[in-house]
C-alpha positions, 0 to 999 in steps of 0.5 A: 447396352442392355440386352434384348430382354430388358428393352423388350420389358422397358417396352412393356412398361413403358408402353403401358406407362404411356397408355395410362398417361394420354388417356389422362392427357387427350385434350391437352397440349403436349409441351414437348411435342408442339403443336400437339395435343395428346390426341397427336401423340397417341396417334403417332404412338400407334403410326411409330408401332404398327411402322415398326412391327410391319419393317421387321414381321413383312423382314421388309428391306425395301422403303418403297414396299411399306404400307400405313395404316388407316387411322383409326377412328378417336373414340377407338385410337387408345384400344388400338395403341395397346391393341398394336403395342402388345404384337410389337412385343409379340413380333420382336419377341419372337423374331431373331434379333441378329435379321436383317431389316430395313431401318433410316439408320446405319445398323439393319437388324432387328436388334435395333429396332427393339432398342430403338422403340424401347427409348422412343416409347421411354420418351414418349411416356415421359412426354405424355405424363408432363402433358397429364400433369405428372413430374418423374424421371426416365430411370437413370440406367435406362436414360445413360443407354438411351444418351448412348444411342441418341448421340451415335445414331441419332447424331446423324440424322441432322436437322435442315439448315442446322451448320456443320457443328463447330467445336468438340463435346463432351458429355458427362453423365453426374449420377451414373456410368457415363461419358462420350466424346463428339468431336467433329471431323473435317467432311461434317462426319462425327466421331464419337467415343466413350471416354473421358476428355477435353472438349471445347464444351462440357456437358453435365448432369443428371442422366435425366437431364442430360437426355431430355436435353438432347430431345431438346425437353428440356432447356440447355439450363437444365444442365452444367455447361462448362467452356463454349457455350456457343458450342454447346447451344449448336450441339443441342439444335444439331439432330431432327428430332421430335 
């Protein structure tokens, strides 16, 4: 894992990059978030940044007490996003990272929010760059940390209708440190460890390509699959992500 200060720097840089890119793609399709166009992705990020600012700032522990914000006009949306990003960073920077707050995961503290916001913003900045026709890659160290967050956090958020994972999966970055073993338990939970071990299948590739495959931004063919391809496909389809 990176430090909280490193995550906040990433949030600022990727957040600004998102704004610059989505501004060029407000009416363009966002292929990774169909059927959205850039303006839909922009509103999504306005809501995401506002919601976590609200949760941390208000020390929210009961999600029923969350107060959503009104949607700004199309003309004001981009500035509202920029203002909201800076407000979020200010709140996260000035709040004790160990302080408790509600999250939808097993960890309930501000540090979890800081890491989640860095990675969500980085992935959606990549979405925005793609919509704007700009090729890019998430830096390897950040992508590897994103994989770590994904396998320990996102895999518990299962997409509706998905069957129990039928075999173990080894994920292995080829350009930077990062290996994980995911083993299904009898109760459909998953045991995740950071280790080099043989699974029913192995997913290998650059950290960027692996992260994008996990988030279903690129097809399985973008990475190397060794072993049971059916388990690999089931694994990549499992999480309820967007």
